[in-house]
N, C-alpha and C positions, 0 to 999 in steps of 0.2 A: 323137834324138827320144825314145828311151826315158828318158833322164835328165831331159829337160824335162817329160815326161809323168808323172813319179813324184810322187805326192802326199805330204803329210806323214805320212799313215797308213802308206803303203808304206815310207817311210823309217824310221818308228818300228818297223814290223814287222821290218825288217832288223836291228834291234838284238839279236835273238835272245831266248833264254829269260830273260836277266837283266832284260828289260823287265817281266816279271810281278812280281817283288818291287819294282821301282821304281814300278809302277802301284799296288801295295799301299801303299807308302810315301806316295804322293801322296794316296790316299784317306784314310789314317789321319791324315796331316798336316792336311788340310782339315777333317776331323771334329774333331780336337783343337782347332784354331783356332776353329771355330764354337762348340763347347761352352764353351771357356774365355772366349771373347769375350762370350757370353751370361751366363755365371756371374759374371765379374769386373765386376759393375756395382753401384753403390751401391744402386740401387732394388731389386735382387734380394737382396743380402746384408744390407742394413740398412733394411728397410721400417719406416716409422713405426708400423705396426700392431703389430709385434713388441714394441717398447718400451712402447707404451701398454698392451698386454695384460699384459706383465710387471709394469708399475707397478701395475696393478689387482690382480694376484695377490699382490704382495709388500706393498704399502703401502696397499691399499684398505681399506674399512671392515671387511671380514672377511678381509683378506689376512694372509699369514704367509710366512716364508722357506720353510717346508715346501711350501706351495702353489706358490711360485715354482720350487722345485727340481722338483716334479712337472711343471709346465708346460714347463720346459726339457728334462726327460727325454723328454716326448712329442714335442717338436720334433726332438730328436736322433735319435729312432727313425723319424720320419715325413717330415721335410723336410730334405733334404741341403743346401739353400741356407741356411736359417736355423740349421742345426746349428752353424755356426761361432760365431755370436753367442751361441747358447744354451749351448754348452760353456763359453764365457768367463764368462757370468753365473752359470752353475751352480757354477763353481769358487768364485766369491765368496760365493754364498749358503751354501755348505757351511762357510764359515769365519766366519759371522755371530757365533757364540758366543765367538769368540776375539778380537773387537774389530776396530776399523776398520783398524788397521795390518796385521793378517793378511789381512783382506779385500782391501785394496788390493794387497798383495803377490801374493795368489792370482790376482786379476783381471789384474794386469800379466803374470805368468808365463803364464797361460792365453792372453792376447792374443798374446804372442810365439809361442806354439805354434801358434795358429791362422793367423798370418801365414806361418809356416814351412809349414804344411799347404797353404796356397794356392800357395806357391812350388813345393812338390813336385808340384802338379798340372801343372806345365809340363815335367816330366821326360820325358814321352812325346814332346813336340815336340823336346826336346834330342836324344833318341836318333835320331829321324828326320833331324834336321838333320845329325848326324854320319854316319849310315849311308848316306844317299842318295848323296852324292858318292863314297863308297868303293865302293858297288855299281856306280856308273857307271864308275869307273876299272877295276874288275875286268872288267866287260863289254868295255871297250875293249881291255884287255890280251889277253883271250881272242880277241877279234875280230881283232886284229892278228896273233896267232899263227896263226889260221886263214887269214888272208890270205897270209902268208908260206908256209905249207904248200901252199896252192893254187898259188901262183906256182912253187914248187919242183917240183911234180908236173905242171905244165902242159907241153904239147907245145912244140916249137920254133917252130911256125907261129903261136903265139898271142902277142899283144902283152902281155908280162908287166908292163910299166910301167902300162898302162891297168888291168889286173887288180889290181895292187897298190894303185893309187890308189883304185879303187872299193872295195876291201876296207877300206882305212884310213878313208875318210870314212864308211862304214857303221859301222865299229867305234866311231868317235868319237860316234855318236848316243847311246850309253849315258852317256858322260861329260856330254854336253850336257844330257841328261834329268835326271841326278842333280843337276847344278848348278841347273837350272831349278826343281827341287823344293825344294832346300835354301835358296836365296837368299831367296825370298819368305817362307818359313817363319822364317828367321832374323830378318827385319825384324818379322814379326808377333810372334815370341817376345820381341823387345826391347820392343815396344809393350805386350804383356801384362805383362811384368815391371815396367814402369813403373806400370801400373795396380795391381799388387799393392802397390807401394810407396805409392801414393796411398791404397789401402784401409787401410793400416796406420794412417793418420791417423783414419780412421773408427772403427777399433777403439779408439783413444785417446779419441775423443769419446764413444763408447758407454760406455767405462769411467768417464768423468767423470759421465755421466748416471746410470749405475748406482750410483755412490757416493752420489749425492744421494737416491736412493730406498731404498737398502739400510738396513734398521734396525740399524745397528751401534752407535748411541750407547748404547742400553740395555745391550747386552752389555759395551761398554767401561766404562761407569760402574759396573756391578755388579761387574766384575772388579777395579776400582780401589778400591772402598769398603772391603773388608777390610784393605787395606794402610794406608789412612788411619786406620782405627780402631786398628789395632795401634800405629801411630806415636803416636797421641794417648794411648794407655794405657801406653806405655813408661815415662814418669816414675813412674806409680803402681807399676809392677812393680819399678822400681828402689828406691822408698821401702819397698815391702813385699816383700822377697825371699822 
């Protein structure tokens, strides 16, 4: 009757003190999953308002690369979600004077860094996925040790088989709890990782849009003109050493 009457809460409480870190892992895992699930969305990281505002700052009637950099700096400081795109565009704006090739290279490198930054945001879940089953296994090992010790010190008139079986199934609660935490988080982690891979395409699209509005032609042409002039004057230099 006692076994039939035991609730899930009673069974979980039999897991011992190791259930507390497992409970913490569960709370942290759910928190990480919710936060990353909200953050890793196109509407959050790449809102249309960001690019329209940047376009106005850079190539508007009174726009300039300096104003674009200032706008990106403000977002980096104040908005953690738009900071990803702002950092990438800022890297390109700082290379405007060096021509379109350098701007494209800077934007590409910054975009890869931002994708890596998004992937690093999943490390907390990776740690929990690895630690939770190990904590459960540790709890089971200690629980079984306690069960065998109790059986050894029990009197002759006590059913040792029943005592041992009770101790073992209570000890296995921690392993079951650890796996119950880790398996759903592993699935969620896989889904979020795929979302990051999809967001990499959004960074590529933003880079192409940025190259269309970035004023790199003037810088590139100005840098090339002196070389053309020197090439045209070379024959004269040769005739007049």
